[in-house]
N, C-alpha and C positions, 0 to 999 in steps of 0.2 A: 597205538604203537607210537613210540617216541624215536625219533631219528637223532642219533647222537654224532655230530660232526666233530671229530678230534683234531688235533694239530696234525696227526699222521695223516688223516683223511685230507685235509687241506693240502699238504705236501703232494699226496697223491694226485689230487684234483690239479694242481698247478703243473704238475710234471707232465700230464698228459693233455695240456691245453683244453681241459674242461672247465666250464665257468666256476670260478671259486666264490664263495659267499662275500657279499658285501659287508662293510663294517657293521651296518644296522642289522643286516640278518645274523650275523655272528652274536651280536648282543641279544637279539630276540631269542635266537636258538639256544644260548645259554640260560636265558631266563626261563624259557618254556621246559628245558631239562632240569632246571632247579625246581620245577614243579609250580611255576606261576600260571595263573589262568591268562587267557587273552585280554580279559578286562583289566587284570592287575598289570599286565605289561603295557597296555595301551595308557594307562594312569601313570605308570613309572616313568616312561618315556616321553609322555605328552603327545602321543599319537592318537589317532582315530582307530576304533576297533577295526574299521574297514582296511586302514593301512596295515594294521597288525596281521590281519587275516591275509592281505596280499603277500606280505613278506613270508608269512608261514608256507603259503602255496609254492612261493619261489624256492624256498629252501626244500620242500618236498620235491619239487621237479628236479632240482640239482642233485638230490639224493638219489634219485631214480636214475639219472643218468650215470652217477657212479656206479650204481647196482649193475646196470647194463654193461657198463665198461668192464667191470670186475667179472661178471659172467662170461662174457666173450673173451677175456684174457685167460680164464681157466680153461676154456674150451680149446684154445690155441695151445695150450701147454700139454694137453693129453694127446 
């Protein structure tokens, strides 16, 4: 499963005081969504594979927070 963080999502995250992606996380997310592997990303950004994995984990955690927040917001609307 790919998680796509768009500009609209970034705005939503900022508007609700939820942690936004760091500059490096945005770059890694964009490269991952472009189909690059963790190894390719680590080589392109001159980062260790472990660092790339850590950033991807953080992106997934932040996306989960967004999903939970969206779900709760929908419940409140009904």
